[in-house]
DOVEX-794306 format. One record per atom (N, C-alpha, C): chain; atom name; x, y, z. Coordinates in Angstrom, 1 decimal, always signed. Layout:
<pts>
{chain->A name->CA u->X v->Y w->Z}
...
</pts>
This chain:
<pts>
{chain->A name->N u->+184.4 v->+79.8 w->+102.8}
{chain->A name->CA u->+184.8 v->+79.6 w->+104.2}
{chain->A name->C u->+185.9 v->+80.5 w->+104.5}
{chain->A name->N u->+185.9 v->+81.0 w->+105.8}
{chain->A name->CA u->+187.0 v->+81.9 w->+106.2}
{chain->A name->C u->+187.8 v->+81.1 w->+107.2}
{chain->A name->N u->+189.1 v->+81.2 w->+107.2}
{chain->A name->CA u->+190.1 v->+80.6 w->+108.1}
{chain->A name->C u->+190.8 v->+81.7 w->+108.8}
{chain->A name->N u->+191.0 v->+81.6 w->+110.2}
{chain->A name->CA u->+191.7 v->+82.5 w->+111.0}
{chain->A name->C u->+193.1 v->+82.0 w->+111.2}
{chain->A name->N u->+194.1 v->+82.7 w->+110.8}
{chain->A name->CA u->+195.6 v->+82.3 w->+111.0}
{chain->A name->C u->+196.4 v->+83.4 w->+111.6}
{chain->A name->N u->+197.4 v->+83.0 w->+112.4}
{chain->A name->CA u->+198.3 v->+84.1 w->+112.9}
{chain->A name->C u->+199.0 v->+84.9 w->+111.7}
{chain->A name->N u->+199.1 v->+86.2 w->+112.0}
{chain->A name->CA u->+199.9 v->+87.0 w->+111.0}
{chain->A name->C u->+201.4 v->+86.8 w->+111.3}
{chain->A name->N u->+202.1 v->+86.1 w->+110.4}
{chain->A name->CA u->+203.5 v->+85.9 w->+110.5}
{chain->A name->C u->+204.2 v->+86.6 w->+109.4}
{chain->A name->N u->+205.5 v->+86.7 w->+109.5}
{chain->A name->CA u->+206.3 v->+87.5 w->+108.5}
{chain->A name->C u->+206.1 v->+87.0 w->+107.1}
{chain->A name->N u->+205.9 v->+85.7 w->+106.9}
{chain->A name->CA u->+205.8 v->+85.3 w->+105.5}
{chain->A name->C u->+204.4 v->+85.7 w->+105.0}
{chain->A name->N u->+203.6 v->+86.4 w->+105.7}
{chain->A name->CA u->+202.3 v->+86.8 w->+105.2}
{chain->A name->C u->+202.2 v->+88.3 w->+104.9}
{chain->A name->N u->+203.3 v->+88.9 w->+105.0}
{chain->A name->CA u->+203.4 v->+90.5 w->+104.8}
{chain->A name->C u->+202.9 v->+90.8 w->+103.4}
{chain->A name->N u->+203.3 v->+90.1 w->+102.4}
{chain->A name->CA u->+202.8 v->+90.5 w->+101.0}
{chain->A name->C u->+201.3 v->+90.4 w->+100.9}
{chain->A name->N u->+200.7 v->+89.4 w->+101.5}
{chain->A name->CA u->+199.3 v->+89.2 w->+101.5}
{chain->A name->C u->+198.6 v->+90.4 w->+102.3}
{chain->A name->N u->+199.3 v->+90.7 w->+103.4}
{chain->A name->CA u->+198.6 v->+91.9 w->+104.2}
{chain->A name->C u->+198.8 v->+93.2 w->+103.5}
{chain->A name->N u->+199.8 v->+93.4 w->+102.7}
{chain->A name->CA u->+200.0 v->+94.6 w->+101.9}
{chain->A name->C u->+198.9 v->+94.7 w->+100.8}
{chain->A name->N u->+198.6 v->+93.5 w->+100.3}
{chain->A name->CA u->+197.5 v->+93.4 w->+99.2}
{chain->A name->C u->+196.2 v->+93.7 w->+99.9}
{chain->A name->N u->+196.0 v->+93.2 w->+101.1}
{chain->A name->CA u->+194.8 v->+93.5 w->+101.9}
{chain->A name->C u->+194.7 v->+95.1 w->+102.1}
{chain->A name->N u->+195.8 v->+95.6 w->+102.6}
{chain->A name->CA u->+195.8 v->+97.1 w->+102.9}
{chain->A name->C u->+195.4 v->+97.9 w->+101.6}
{chain->A name->N u->+196.0 v->+97.5 w->+100.5}
{chain->A name->CA u->+195.7 v->+98.2 w->+99.2}
{chain->A name->C u->+194.3 v->+98.1 w->+98.8}
{chain->A name->N u->+193.7 v->+96.9 w->+99.0}
{chain->A name->CA u->+192.3 v->+96.6 w->+98.6}
{chain->A name->C u->+191.4 v->+97.4 w->+99.6}
{chain->A name->N u->+191.7 v->+97.4 w->+100.9}
{chain->A name->CA u->+191.0 v->+98.2 w->+101.8}
{chain->A name->C u->+190.9 v->+99.7 w->+101.4}
{chain->A name->N u->+192.0 v->+100.2 w->+100.9}
{chain->A name->CA u->+191.9 v->+101.6 w->+100.5}
{chain->A name->C u->+191.2 v->+101.8 w->+99.2}
{chain->A name->N u->+191.3 v->+100.9 w->+98.3}
{chain->A name->CA u->+190.5 v->+100.9 w->+97.0}
{chain->A name->C u->+189.0 v->+100.9 w->+97.3}
{chain->A name->N u->+188.6 v->+100.1 w->+98.3}
{chain->A name->CA u->+187.2 v->+100.0 w->+98.6}
{chain->A name->C u->+186.6 v->+101.1 w->+99.4}
{chain->A name->N u->+187.5 v->+101.7 w->+100.2}
{chain->A name->CA u->+187.1 v->+102.9 w->+101.1}
{chain->A name->C u->+188.1 v->+104.0 w->+101.0}
{chain->A name->N u->+188.2 v->+104.7 w->+99.8}
{chain->A name->CA u->+189.2 v->+105.7 w->+99.6}
{chain->A name->C u->+189.2 v->+106.9 w->+100.6}
{chain->A name->N u->+188.1 v->+107.2 w->+101.2}
{chain->A name->CA u->+188.1 v->+108.3 w->+102.0}
{chain->A name->C u->+188.2 v->+108.0 w->+103.5}
{chain->A name->N u->+188.6 v->+106.8 w->+103.8}
{chain->A name->CA u->+188.7 v->+106.3 w->+105.2}
{chain->A name->C u->+190.1 v->+106.1 w->+105.7}
{chain->A name->N u->+191.1 v->+105.6 w->+104.8}
{chain->A name->CA u->+192.4 v->+105.4 w->+105.2}
{chain->A name->C u->+193.3 v->+106.4 w->+104.6}
{chain->A name->N u->+194.1 v->+107.2 w->+105.4}
{chain->A name->CA u->+194.7 v->+108.4 w->+104.8}
{chain->A name->C u->+196.2 v->+108.2 w->+104.7}
{chain->A name->N u->+196.7 v->+107.0 w->+104.6}
{chain->A name->CA u->+198.1 v->+106.8 w->+104.4}
{chain->A name->C u->+198.2 v->+105.5 w->+103.5}
{chain->A name->N u->+199.3 v->+105.4 w->+102.8}
{chain->A name->CA u->+199.5 v->+104.3 w->+101.9}
{chain->A name->C u->+200.5 v->+103.3 w->+102.4}
{chain->A name->N u->+200.2 v->+102.0 w->+102.2}
{chain->A name->CA u->+201.2 v->+101.0 w->+102.7}
{chain->A name->C u->+202.4 v->+101.0 w->+101.7}
{chain->A name->N u->+203.3 v->+101.9 w->+102.0}
{chain->A name->CA u->+204.5 v->+102.1 w->+101.1}
{chain->A name->C u->+205.6 v->+101.2 w->+101.6}
{chain->A name->N u->+206.8 v->+101.4 w->+101.0}
{chain->A name->CA u->+208.0 v->+100.7 w->+101.3}
{chain->A name->C u->+208.4 v->+100.8 w->+102.7}
{chain->A name->N u->+208.2 v->+102.0 w->+103.3}
{chain->A name->CA u->+208.5 v->+102.2 w->+104.7}
{chain->A name->C u->+207.7 v->+101.4 w->+105.7}
{chain->A name->N u->+206.4 v->+101.4 w->+105.3}
{chain->A name->CA u->+205.5 v->+100.5 w->+106.2}
{chain->A name->C u->+205.8 v->+99.0 w->+106.0}
{chain->A name->N u->+206.1 v->+98.6 w->+104.8}
{chain->A name->CA u->+206.5 v->+97.2 w->+104.6}
{chain->A name->C u->+207.8 v->+96.9 w->+105.4}
{chain->A name->N u->+208.8 v->+97.8 w->+105.4}
{chain->A name->CA u->+210.0 v->+97.5 w->+106.2}
{chain->A name->C u->+209.7 v->+97.5 w->+107.7}
{chain->A name->N u->+208.8 v->+98.4 w->+108.2}
{chain->A name->CA u->+208.4 v->+98.4 w->+109.6}
{chain->A name->C u->+207.7 v->+97.1 w->+110.0}
{chain->A name->N u->+206.9 v->+96.6 w->+109.1}
{chain->A name->CA u->+206.2 v->+95.3 w->+109.4}
{chain->A name->C u->+207.3 v->+94.2 w->+109.5}
{chain->A name->N u->+208.2 v->+94.1 w->+108.5}
{chain->A name->CA u->+209.3 v->+93.1 w->+108.6}
{chain->A name->C u->+210.0 v->+93.2 w->+109.9}
{chain->A name->N u->+210.4 v->+94.5 w->+110.3}
{chain->A name->CA u->+211.2 v->+94.7 w->+111.5}
{chain->A name->C u->+210.4 v->+94.4 w->+112.7}
{chain->A name->N u->+209.1 v->+94.5 w->+112.7}
{chain->A name->CA u->+208.3 v->+94.2 w->+113.9}
{chain->A name->C u->+208.4 v->+92.8 w->+114.4}
{chain->A name->N u->+208.7 v->+91.9 w->+113.5}
{chain->A name->CA u->+208.7 v->+90.5 w->+113.8}
{chain->A name->C u->+210.1 v->+90.1 w->+114.6}
{chain->A name->N u->+211.0 v->+91.0 w->+114.6}
{chain->A name->CA u->+212.2 v->+90.8 w->+115.3}
{chain->A name->C u->+212.3 v->+91.8 w->+116.6}
{chain->A name->N u->+211.5 v->+92.7 w->+116.6}
{chain->A name->CA u->+211.5 v->+93.8 w->+117.6}
{chain->A name->C u->+210.8 v->+93.3 w->+119.0}
{chain->A name->N u->+211.5 v->+93.3 w->+120.0}
{chain->A name->CA u->+211.0 v->+92.8 w->+121.3}
{chain->A name->C u->+209.7 v->+93.6 w->+121.9}
{chain->A name->N u->+209.6 v->+94.8 w->+121.3}
{chain->A name->CA u->+208.4 v->+95.6 w->+121.8}
{chain->A name->C u->+207.2 v->+94.9 w->+121.3}
{chain->A name->N u->+207.2 v->+94.1 w->+120.3}
{chain->A name->CA u->+206.0 v->+93.5 w->+119.7}
{chain->A name->C u->+205.7 v->+92.0 w->+120.3}
{chain->A name->N u->+206.4 v->+91.7 w->+121.4}
{chain->A name->CA u->+206.3 v->+90.4 w->+121.9}
{chain->A name->C u->+204.9 v->+90.1 w->+122.4}
{chain->A name->N u->+204.2 v->+91.1 w->+122.9}
{chain->A name->CA u->+202.8 v->+90.9 w->+123.4}
{chain->A name->C u->+201.8 v->+91.2 w->+122.4}
{chain->A name->N u->+202.2 v->+91.4 w->+121.1}
{chain->A name->CA u->+201.2 v->+91.6 w->+120.1}
{chain->A name->C u->+200.5 v->+90.3 w->+119.7}
{chain->A name->N u->+199.3 v->+90.3 w->+119.5}
{chain->A name->CA u->+198.6 v->+89.2 w->+118.9}
{chain->A name->C u->+197.9 v->+89.7 w->+117.5}
{chain->A name->N u->+198.3 v->+89.1 w->+116.5}
{chain->A name->CA u->+197.8 v->+89.6 w->+115.2}
{chain->A name->C u->+197.3 v->+88.4 w->+114.4}
{chain->A name->N u->+196.0 v->+88.5 w->+114.0}
{chain->A name->CA u->+195.4 v->+87.4 w->+113.3}
{chain->A name->C u->+194.8 v->+87.9 w->+112.0}
{chain->A name->N u->+194.8 v->+87.0 w->+111.0}
{chain->A name->CA u->+194.3 v->+87.3 w->+109.7}
{chain->A name->C u->+193.1 v->+86.4 w->+109.4}
{chain->A name->N u->+192.1 v->+86.9 w->+108.7}
{chain->A name->CA u->+191.0 v->+86.1 w->+108.2}
{chain->A name->C u->+191.3 v->+85.9 w->+106.7}
{chain->A name->N u->+191.4 v->+84.7 w->+106.4}
{chain->A name->CA u->+191.8 v->+84.3 w->+105.0}
{chain->A name->C u->+190.6 v->+83.6 w->+104.2}
{chain->A name->N u->+190.4 v->+84.0 w->+103.0}
{chain->A name->CA u->+189.5 v->+83.3 w->+102.1}
{chain->A name->C u->+190.1 v->+83.2 w->+100.7}
{chain->A name->N u->+190.1 v->+82.0 w->+100.3}
{chain->A name->CA u->+190.7 v->+81.8 w->+98.9}
{chain->A name->C u->+192.1 v->+82.3 w->+98.7}
{chain->A name->N u->+193.0 v->+82.1 w->+99.8}
{chain->A name->CA u->+194.3 v->+82.6 w->+99.7}
{chain->A name->C u->+194.6 v->+84.1 w->+99.9}
{chain->A name->N u->+193.5 v->+84.8 w->+100.1}
{chain->A name->CA u->+193.6 v->+86.3 w->+100.3}
{chain->A name->C u->+193.2 v->+86.7 w->+101.7}
{chain->A name->N u->+193.8 v->+87.7 w->+102.2}
{chain->A name->CA u->+193.5 v->+88.3 w->+103.5}
{chain->A name->C u->+192.1 v->+89.1 w->+103.3}
{chain->A name->N u->+191.1 v->+88.8 w->+104.0}
{chain->A name->CA u->+189.9 v->+89.6 w->+104.0}
{chain->A name->C u->+189.6 v->+90.3 w->+105.2}
{chain->A name->N u->+190.4 v->+90.1 w->+106.3}
{chain->A name->CA u->+190.2 v->+90.7 w->+107.6}
{chain->A name->C u->+191.5 v->+90.6 w->+108.4}
{chain->A name->N u->+191.5 v->+91.5 w->+109.4}
{chain->A name->CA u->+192.7 v->+91.6 w->+110.2}
{chain->A name->C u->+192.3 v->+92.1 w->+111.6}
{chain->A name->N u->+192.8 v->+91.5 w->+112.7}
{chain->A name->CA u->+192.6 v->+91.8 w->+114.0}
{chain->A name->C u->+193.9 v->+92.0 w->+114.8}
{chain->A name->N u->+194.0 v->+93.0 w->+115.6}
{chain->A name->CA u->+195.3 v->+93.3 w->+116.3}
{chain->A name->C u->+195.1 v->+93.6 w->+117.7}
{chain->A name->N u->+195.8 v->+93.0 w->+118.6}
{chain->A name->CA u->+195.6 v->+93.3 w->+120.1}
{chain->A name->C u->+197.0 v->+93.2 w->+120.7}
{chain->A name->N u->+197.1 v->+93.7 w->+121.9}
{chain->A name->CA u->+198.3 v->+93.7 w->+122.7}
{chain->A name->C u->+198.0 v->+93.5 w->+124.1}
{chain->A name->N u->+198.8 v->+92.8 w->+124.8}
{chain->A name->CA u->+198.7 v->+92.6 w->+126.3}
{chain->A name->C u->+199.0 v->+94.0 w->+127.0}
{chain->A name->N u->+198.3 v->+94.3 w->+128.0}
{chain->A name->CA u->+198.5 v->+95.5 w->+128.8}
{chain->A name->C u->+199.3 v->+94.9 w->+130.0}
{chain->A name->N u->+200.5 v->+95.4 w->+130.2}
{chain->A name->CA u->+201.2 v->+94.9 w->+131.3}
{chain->A name->C u->+201.4 v->+96.1 w->+132.3}
{chain->A name->N u->+201.2 v->+95.8 w->+133.6}
{chain->A name->CA u->+201.4 v->+96.8 w->+134.6}
{chain->A name->C u->+201.8 v->+96.2 w->+135.9}
{chain->A name->N u->+202.6 v->+96.8 w->+136.6}
{chain->A name->CA u->+203.0 v->+96.3 w->+137.9}
{chain->A name->C u->+202.0 v->+96.7 w->+138.9}
{chain->A name->N u->+201.0 v->+97.5 w->+138.6}
{chain->A name->CA u->+199.9 v->+97.9 w->+139.5}
{chain->A name->C u->+199.2 v->+96.8 w->+140.1}
{chain->A name->N u->+198.9 v->+95.8 w->+139.3}
{chain->A name->CA u->+198.2 v->+94.6 w->+139.9}
{chain->A name->C u->+199.2 v->+93.4 w->+139.7}
{chain->A name->N u->+200.4 v->+93.6 w->+139.3}
{chain->A name->CA u->+201.4 v->+92.5 w->+139.1}
{chain->A name->C u->+200.9 v->+91.4 w->+138.3}
{chain->A name->N u->+200.1 v->+91.7 w->+137.3}
{chain->A name->CA u->+199.7 v->+90.7 w->+136.3}
{chain->A name->C u->+199.4 v->+91.3 w->+134.9}
{chain->A name->N u->+199.2 v->+90.4 w->+134.0}
{chain->A name->CA u->+198.9 v->+90.8 w->+132.6}
{chain->A name->C u->+197.5 v->+90.3 w->+132.3}
{chain->A name->N u->+196.5 v->+90.8 w->+133.0}
{chain->A name->CA u->+195.2 v->+90.2 w->+132.8}
{chain->A name->C u->+194.3 v->+91.1 w->+131.9}
{chain->A name->N u->+194.8 v->+92.0 w->+131.2}
{chain->A name->CA u->+194.1 v->+92.9 w->+130.3}
{chain->A name->C u->+194.8 v->+92.9 w->+128.9}
{chain->A name->N u->+194.0 v->+93.2 w->+127.9}
{chain->A name->CA u->+194.5 v->+93.5 w->+126.6}
{chain->A name->C u->+193.8 v->+94.6 w->+125.9}
{chain->A name->N u->+194.5 v->+95.2 w->+124.9}
{chain->A name->CA u->+193.9 v->+96.3 w->+124.2}
{chain->A name->C u->+193.7 v->+95.8 w->+122.8}
{chain->A name->N u->+192.4 v->+96.0 w->+122.3}
{chain->A name->CA u->+192.1 v->+95.7 w->+120.9}
{chain->A name->C u->+192.5 v->+97.0 w->+120.0}
{chain->A name->N u->+193.5 v->+96.9 w->+119.3}
{chain->A name->CA u->+194.0 v->+98.0 w->+118.6}
{chain->A name->C u->+193.3 v->+98.2 w->+117.2}
{chain->A name->N u->+192.9 v->+97.1 w->+116.6}
{chain->A name->CA u->+192.3 v->+97.2 w->+115.3}
{chain->A name->C u->+191.6 v->+95.9 w->+114.9}
{chain->A name->N u->+190.5 v->+96.2 w->+114.3}
{chain->A name->CA u->+189.7 v->+95.1 w->+113.7}
{chain->A name->C u->+189.2 v->+95.6 w->+112.4}
{chain->A name->N u->+189.5 v->+95.0 w->+111.3}
{chain->A name->CA u->+189.0 v->+95.4 w->+110.0}
{chain->A name->C u->+188.7 v->+94.3 w->+109.1}
{chain->A name->N u->+187.6 v->+94.5 w->+108.3}
{chain->A name->CA u->+187.2 v->+93.5 w->+107.3}
{chain->A name->C u->+187.0 v->+94.3 w->+106.0}
{chain->A name->N u->+187.4 v->+93.8 w->+104.9}
{chain->A name->CA u->+187.2 v->+94.5 w->+103.6}
{chain->A name->C u->+185.7 v->+94.8 w->+103.5}
{chain->A name->N u->+185.4 v->+95.9 w->+103.0}
{chain->A name->CA u->+184.0 v->+96.4 w->+102.8}
{chain->A name->C u->+183.2 v->+95.3 w->+102.1}
{chain->A name->N u->+183.8 v->+94.8 w->+101.0}
{chain->A name->CA u->+183.1 v->+93.8 w->+100.2}
{chain->A name->C u->+182.9 v->+92.4 w->+100.9}
{chain->A name->N u->+183.5 v->+92.3 w->+102.0}
{chain->A name->CA u->+183.3 v->+91.0 w->+102.8}
{chain->A name->C u->+182.6 v->+91.2 w->+104.1}
{chain->A name->N u->+182.1 v->+92.3 w->+104.4}
{chain->A name->CA u->+181.4 v->+92.6 w->+105.6}
{chain->A name->C u->+180.0 v->+92.0 w->+105.7}
{chain->A name->N u->+179.5 v->+91.9 w->+106.9}
{chain->A name->CA u->+178.2 v->+91.4 w->+107.2}
{chain->A name->C u->+178.1 v->+89.9 w->+106.9}
{chain->A name->N u->+179.2 v->+89.2 w->+107.0}
{chain->A name->CA u->+179.3 v->+87.7 w->+106.9}
{chain->A name->C u->+179.9 v->+87.1 w->+108.2}
{chain->A name->N u->+179.9 v->+87.9 w->+109.3}
{chain->A name->CA u->+180.4 v->+87.5 w->+110.6}
{chain->A name->C u->+181.9 v->+87.3 w->+110.7}
{chain->A name->N u->+182.6 v->+87.9 w->+109.7}
{chain->A name->CA u->+184.1 v->+87.6 w->+109.8}
{chain->A name->C u->+184.7 v->+88.3 w->+111.0}
{chain->A name->N u->+184.2 v->+89.6 w->+111.3}
{chain->A name->CA u->+184.7 v->+90.3 w->+112.4}
{chain->A name->C u->+184.4 v->+89.6 w->+113.7}
{chain->A name->N u->+183.2 v->+89.0 w->+113.8}
{chain->A name->CA u->+182.8 v->+88.2 w->+115.0}
{chain->A name->C u->+183.7 v->+87.0 w->+115.1}
{chain->A name->N u->+184.0 v->+86.3 w->+114.0}
{chain->A name->CA u->+184.8 v->+85.1 w->+114.0}
{chain->A name->C u->+186.2 v->+85.5 w->+114.4}
{chain->A name->N u->+186.8 v->+86.6 w->+113.9}
{chain->A name->CA u->+188.2 v->+87.0 w->+114.3}
{chain->A name->C u->+188.2 v->+87.3 w->+115.8}
{chain->A name->N u->+187.2 v->+88.0 w->+116.3}
{chain->A name->CA u->+187.1 v->+88.4 w->+117.7}
{chain->A name->C u->+187.0 v->+87.2 w->+118.5}
{chain->A name->N u->+186.3 v->+86.2 w->+118.2}
{chain->A name->CA u->+186.2 v->+84.9 w->+118.9}
{chain->A name->C u->+187.5 v->+84.3 w->+119.0}
{chain->A name->N u->+188.2 v->+84.2 w->+117.9}
{chain->A name->CA u->+189.6 v->+83.6 w->+117.9}
{chain->A name->C u->+190.5 v->+84.3 w->+118.8}
{chain->A name->N u->+190.4 v->+85.7 w->+118.7}
{chain->A name->CA u->+191.3 v->+86.5 w->+119.5}
{chain->A name->C u->+191.0 v->+86.3 w->+121.0}
{chain->A name->N u->+189.7 v->+86.3 w->+121.4}
{chain->A name->CA u->+189.3 v->+86.1 w->+122.7}
{chain->A name->C u->+189.8 v->+84.7 w->+123.3}
{chain->A name->N u->+189.8 v->+83.7 w->+122.4}
{chain->A name->CA u->+190.3 v->+82.4 w->+122.8}
{chain->A name->C u->+191.7 v->+82.5 w->+123.1}
{chain->A name->N u->+192.5 v->+83.1 w->+122.2}
{chain->A name->CA u->+193.9 v->+83.2 w->+122.4}
{chain->A name->C u->+194.3 v->+84.0 w->+123.7}
{chain->A name->N u->+193.6 v->+85.0 w->+123.8}
{chain->A name->CA u->+193.8 v->+85.8 w->+125.0}
{chain->A name->C u->+193.5 v->+85.1 w->+126.3}
{chain->A name->N u->+192.4 v->+84.3 w->+126.3}
{chain->A name->CA u->+192.0 v->+83.6 w->+127.5}
{chain->A name->C u->+193.2 v->+82.5 w->+127.8}
{chain->A name->N u->+193.7 v->+81.9 w->+126.9}
{chain->A name->CA u->+194.8 v->+80.9 w->+127.1}
{chain->A name->C u->+196.0 v->+81.7 w->+127.7}
{chain->A name->N u->+196.2 v->+82.9 w->+127.4}
{chain->A name->CA u->+197.3 v->+83.7 w->+128.0}
{chain->A name->C u->+196.9 v->+84.3 w->+129.4}
{chain->A name->N u->+195.8 v->+84.0 w->+129.9}
{chain->A name->CA u->+195.4 v->+84.5 w->+131.2}
{chain->A name->C u->+194.7 v->+85.8 w->+131.2}
{chain->A name->N u->+194.4 v->+86.3 w->+130.0}
{chain->A name->CA u->+193.7 v->+87.7 w->+130.0}
{chain->A name->C u->+192.3 v->+87.5 w->+130.3}
{chain->A name->N u->+191.8 v->+88.5 w->+131.1}
{chain->A name->CA u->+190.4 v->+88.4 w->+131.6}
{chain->A name->C u->+189.5 v->+89.4 w->+130.9}
{chain->A name->N u->+190.1 v->+90.5 w->+130.4}
{chain->A name->CA u->+189.3 v->+91.6 w->+129.8}
{chain->A name->C u->+190.0 v->+92.1 w->+128.6}
{chain->A name->N u->+189.3 v->+92.5 w->+127.5}
{chain->A name->CA u->+189.8 v->+93.0 w->+126.3}
{chain->A name->C u->+189.2 v->+94.4 w->+126.2}
{chain->A name->N u->+190.0 v->+95.4 w->+126.1}
{chain->A name->CA u->+189.5 v->+96.9 w->+126.1}
{chain->A name->C u->+189.6 v->+97.4 w->+124.7}
{chain->A name->N u->+188.6 v->+98.1 w->+124.2}
{chain->A name->CA u->+188.6 v->+98.7 w->+122.9}
{chain->A name->C u->+188.0 v->+100.0 w->+122.9}
{chain->A name->N u->+188.4 v->+100.8 w->+122.0}
{chain->A name->CA u->+187.7 v->+102.1 w->+121.7}
{chain->A name->C u->+186.9 v->+101.9 w->+120.5}
{chain->A name->N u->+185.8 v->+102.6 w->+120.4}
{chain->A name->CA u->+184.7 v->+102.4 w->+119.4}
{chain->A name->C u->+184.7 v->+103.6 w->+118.5}
{chain->A name->N u->+184.8 v->+103.4 w->+117.2}
{chain->A name->CA u->+184.7 v->+104.5 w->+116.2}
{chain->A name->C u->+183.3 v->+105.0 w->+116.2}
{chain->A name->N u->+183.0 v->+106.2 w->+115.8}
{chain->A name->CA u->+181.7 v->+106.7 w->+115.8}
{chain->A name->C u->+180.8 v->+106.3 w->+114.6}
{chain->A name->N u->+181.4 v->+105.7 w->+113.6}
{chain->A name->CA u->+180.6 v->+105.3 w->+112.4}
{chain->A name->C u->+179.6 v->+104.2 w->+112.7}
{chain->A name->N u->+178.5 v->+104.2 w->+112.0}
{chain->A name->CA u->+177.4 v->+103.3 w->+112.3}
{chain->A name->C u->+177.8 v->+101.9 w->+112.3}
{chain->A name->N u->+178.6 v->+101.4 w->+111.3}
{chain->A name->CA u->+179.0 v->+100.0 w->+111.2}
{chain->A name->C u->+179.8 v->+99.6 w->+112.4}
{chain->A name->N u->+180.7 v->+100.4 w->+112.9}
{chain->A name->CA u->+181.5 v->+100.1 w->+114.1}
{chain->A name->C u->+180.6 v->+100.0 w->+115.3}
{chain->A name->N u->+179.7 v->+101.0 w->+115.4}
{chain->A name->CA u->+178.8 v->+101.0 w->+116.6}
{chain->A name->C u->+177.9 v->+99.8 w->+116.6}
{chain->A name->N u->+177.4 v->+99.4 w->+115.5}
{chain->A name->CA u->+176.5 v->+98.2 w->+115.3}
{chain->A name->C u->+177.4 v->+96.9 w->+115.7}
{chain->A name->N u->+178.6 v->+96.9 w->+115.2}
{chain->A name->CA u->+179.5 v->+95.7 w->+115.5}
{chain->A name->C u->+179.7 v->+95.6 w->+117.0}
{chain->A name->N u->+180.2 v->+96.6 w->+117.6}
{chain->A name->CA u->+180.6 v->+96.5 w->+119.0}
{chain->A name->C u->+179.4 v->+96.3 w->+119.9}
{chain->A name->N u->+178.2 v->+96.9 w->+119.6}
{chain->A name->CA u->+177.0 v->+96.6 w->+120.4}
{chain->A name->C u->+176.5 v->+95.1 w->+120.2}
{chain->A name->N u->+176.9 v->+94.4 w->+119.2}
{chain->A name->CA u->+176.6 v->+93.1 w->+119.0}
{chain->A name->C u->+177.5 v->+92.0 w->+119.7}
{chain->A name->N u->+178.6 v->+92.5 w->+120.2}
{chain->A name->CA u->+179.6 v->+91.6 w->+120.9}
{chain->A name->C u->+179.0 v->+91.0 w->+122.1}
{chain->A name->N u->+179.1 v->+89.7 w->+122.2}
{chain->A name->CA u->+178.6 v->+89.0 w->+123.4}
{chain->A name->C u->+179.5 v->+89.1 w->+124.6}
{chain->A name->N u->+178.9 v->+89.1 w->+125.8}
{chain->A name->CA u->+179.6 v->+89.2 w->+127.0}
{chain->A name->C u->+180.6 v->+90.4 w->+127.1}
{chain->A name->N u->+180.0 v->+91.6 w->+126.7}
{chain->A name->CA u->+180.7 v->+92.9 w->+126.7}
{chain->A name->C u->+179.8 v->+94.0 w->+127.2}
{chain->A name->N u->+180.4 v->+95.0 w->+127.8}
{chain->A name->CA u->+179.6 v->+96.1 w->+128.2}
{chain->A name->C u->+180.3 v->+97.4 w->+127.7}
{chain->A name->N u->+179.5 v->+98.3 w->+127.2}
{chain->A name->CA u->+180.0 v->+99.5 w->+126.6}
{chain->A name->C u->+180.1 v->+100.6 w->+127.7}
{chain->A name->N u->+181.3 v->+101.2 w->+127.7}
{chain->A name->CA u->+181.5 v->+102.3 w->+128.7}
{chain->A name->C u->+181.7 v->+103.6 w->+127.8}
{chain->A name->N u->+181.3 v->+104.7 w->+128.4}
{chain->A name->CA u->+181.2 v->+105.9 w->+127.8}
{chain->A name->C u->+182.5 v->+106.8 w->+127.7}
{chain->A name->N u->+183.4 v->+106.4 w->+128.5}
{chain->A name->CA u->+184.5 v->+107.3 w->+128.6}
{chain->A name->C u->+185.8 v->+106.7 w->+128.1}
{chain->A name->N u->+186.6 v->+107.5 w->+127.5}
{chain->A name->CA u->+187.9 v->+107.2 w->+127.0}
{chain->A name->C u->+188.6 v->+108.5 w->+126.6}
{chain->A name->N u->+189.9 v->+108.4 w->+126.6}
{chain->A name->CA u->+190.7 v->+109.6 w->+126.4}
{chain->A name->C u->+192.0 v->+109.2 w->+125.7}
{chain->A name->N u->+192.4 v->+109.9 w->+124.6}
{chain->A name->CA u->+193.7 v->+109.8 w->+124.0}
{chain->A name->C u->+194.6 v->+110.9 w->+124.5}
{chain->A name->N u->+195.7 v->+110.6 w->+125.0}
{chain->A name->CA u->+196.6 v->+111.6 w->+125.5}
{chain->A name->C u->+197.9 v->+111.5 w->+124.7}
{chain->A name->N u->+198.2 v->+112.6 w->+124.1}
{chain->A name->CA u->+199.5 v->+112.7 w->+123.3}
{chain->A name->C u->+200.6 v->+112.7 w->+124.2}
{chain->A name->N u->+201.7 v->+112.0 w->+123.8}
{chain->A name->CA u->+202.9 v->+112.0 w->+124.6}
{chain->A name->C u->+204.0 v->+112.9 w->+124.0}
</pts>
């Protein structure tokens, strides 16, 4: 059974173990290592006000992190509300995929966002087949063709 919990500072060691397992299972997918600098940045993020709108959830099985989902509210004075969010990352260990863990995490995230008044969750879709299949299976969603990344 998988349980979804908030990612809190006391779970950093478990998240680092997840990150390392992720890279062991897919060595040609993740091109940076969760080193001491990353660990420190994670610790710092829990005190940094820039992360106040972050929603981070972990999928747990047997005391281990098997999945992680990250989102952030999009705030803009354009419409004077915070009714959108951006799905930054959703990932499940390769050995744990095809067990609906991604869908469970997404359902929990959507529930948390709805309680915050968010009406739409925006995501970019990777081109790999697993990602395409996952996002095309999401209920109450529509796929749009355009997106752009602009370097600052």
